[in-house]
C-alpha positions, -999 to +999 in steps of 0.1 A: -601+409-551-595+397-515-624+377-501-633+366-466-642+329-466-653+303-440-642+267-447-665+243-427-647+210-421-609+208-414-605+173-429-580+166-456-599+182-485-611+212-464-576+218-452-561+216-488-588+240-502-582+264-473-545+264-482-553+272-519-575+301-509-550+315-484-522+312-509-544+331-534-545+360-509-580+355-493-588+357-456-596+321-445-611+307-413-614+270-408-642+257-386-643+224-368-654+206-337-622+190-324-605+214-299-571+197-302-572+199-340-582+236-340-555+244-314-529+226-335-539+245-367-536+278-348-504+272-329-484+248-350-500+255-385-503+218-391-531+192-393-512+160-387-542+136-386-552+144-422-522+159-439-492+150-418-466+166-441-483+199-447-473+232-431-502+256-435-500+293-442-498+312-409-526+335-421-552+306-418-572+309-386-592+280-371-621+282-347-646+261-327-672+288-331-694+286-362-706+322-355-670+334-355-662+315-387-690+330-408-690+365-394-691+389-423-679+364-449-683+367-487-685+329-492-690+298-471-674+265-483-690+233-470-665+204-468-682+183-441-695+147-446-727+144-465-746+132-434-737+164-416-747+189-444-783+194-433-775+198-396-747+222-402-768+243-426-796+245-400-771+257-374-756+282-398-788+301-409-793+323-378-756+332-379-755+346-414-751+384-414-751+391-452-760+368-481-727+349-490-720+326-518-726+290-507-700+266-521-698+229-513-670+203-521-686+173-505-696+142-525-726+120-517-764+117-517-785+122-485-797+090-470-835+086-471-843+116-493-817+107-520-812+144-525-781+160-539-761+182-515-771+214-533-807+205-529-803+200-492-785+234-489-812+251-509-838+237-486-821+247-454-806+281-463-834+305-474-828+324-506-826+358-488-798+344-467-775+335-495-764+341-531-760+312-555-750+276-545-719+264-563-706+228-565-668+224-565-658+189-577-635+169-599-604+146-599-584+157-569-566+141-540-560+165-511-526+150-505-515+161-540-531+195-539-513+202-507-479+198-524-490+218-555-495+189-579-513+201-611-550+197-605-581+206-626-616+205-613-651+220-620-672+247-604-708+242-613-738+265-608-771+272-626-758+307-629-725+306-647-714+340-633-714+324-598-693+295-611-670+321-625-667+337-590-655+304-576-632+299-605-616+333-597-613+324-560-593+292-566-574+295-599-536+296-597-506+280-614-513+245-600-551+246-594-572+251-625-610+255-624-635+250-653-670+262-651-702+242-658-739+249-655-749+212-651-752+210-613-771+177-614-744+160-635-715+173-615-730+163-582-741+129-595-707+120-609-690+131-577-713+109-555-715+078-576-679+074-585-672+065-549-694+034-553-674+023-584-641+030-565-652+006-538-657-020-565-623-012-581-606-016-548-623-049-542-613-062-576-576-054-567-581-070-533-593-101-549-561-103-570-575-093-604-554-070-627-558-042-652-583-059-674-608-062-646-600-026-635-608-013-670-640-033-670-654-020-638-645+016-645-660+016-680-692-002-671-693+018-639-693+050-659-722+036-680-742+031-647-733+066-634-744+081-667-777+062-669-787+073-634-775+108-639-794+113-671-825+099-655-821+126-628-818+153-655-781+156-661-764+164-694-747+132-706-716+151-718-708+160-682-699+124-675-670+124-700-656+155-683-637+162-651-664+154-626-673+122-645-646+101-661-619+123-646-630+119-610-637+082-617-601+076-629-585+093-599-607+076-573-605+041-588-567+040-594-551+055-563-542+044-528-550+080-518-587+071-523-603+060-491-631+044-511-606+023-531-587+014-499-619+003-482-629-018-512-594-033-513-597-044-477-631-059-484-616-078-514-590-092-490-617-107-469-620-080-442-655-074-427-672-040-434-673-030-397-637-037-393-628-018-425-647+013-415-634+013-379-598+013-392-602+039-420-602+069-397-622+089-422-657+088-437-660+064-466-688+081-485-692+053-510-708+030-485-738+052-477-740+064-512-744+028-525-776+024-504-790+057-516-781+050-553-797+015-553-829+030-538-829+058-563-822+035-592-852+013-582-874+045-580-863+057-614-862+022-630-825+024-639-804-007-643-772-006-622-759-042-618-724-032-605-739-009-579-765-036-569-737-061-566-717-038-543-748-032-523-753-069-517-717-073-505-720-043-482-755-047-468-765-083-474-732-100-466-729-117-500-695-134-505-674-110-526-659-138-548-694-152-555-707-117-563-679-111-588-687-144-605-724-137-607-720-103-624-698-119-650-724-145-657-753-121-664-771-123-697-752-107-726-759-071-734-754-045-762-726-022-751-741+011-761-776+003-747-785+034-727-813+023-704 
């Protein structure tokens, strides 16, 4: 059944998801704040800054007006940076005409509160103004979805029927959605894998090879699982699409902005210089800070995350940091604490 959907955030992932929805026959409006970008989408059906080779369906409309974007919609899809989720949700509330499904495809933890994105959305959008909140996450590069590469991700909601709604919205012959009721696990895996991707990029930038890549991904997954379970997640989620799947794609591809940022750090670039030249938000940087603070609060050991934090926020030499983590006391591999 044709649905009317607002996609908030015309970055690479928001644009790719808007394309999927439009190709599936839904009425899609993209909302953003850059007038030139919005005009380009409407007149040229392109978004060169984020997906330079993509020609968008002509049916996709873009607007600078949030009120226009969400007028009478069946669902609202948040694809804005984590730091903007709360402010956009606040702005949205008085504009909602009927209770839509709230979907988000952003990946991170809120600074200060350490809250997951669905928690922020639930706080800001009253229950009578929305239906269920659904998380859309998994191993997916916008650049590949845009050219119809086969992709599988997860829709997670505490109410599986709502996850099924999102599954039906997006499913087609190249974009497959699985449902899950472990919102905590899916959001935690999505956020924390960006930290490990920074480390994987740094390892490559330092000149290390596949052995080191396997080490940081495997032990990084152990850290993600430890913190996720402490937060209430199902451990099995972390061997699924939004856990190991998302970790693999983010730690091994030049499409990953977190990997690219880490790679530049490994080559000796300064963080400020790296972020200035990326052109897009590197969620792993802010998530590292939130994760370290949360791990201390929950008394969870996360040595890789702590090491990346020291490099990012305490200016520790990256080569020295790599040496220190290798010289830690020996551990039992399956120790889950």
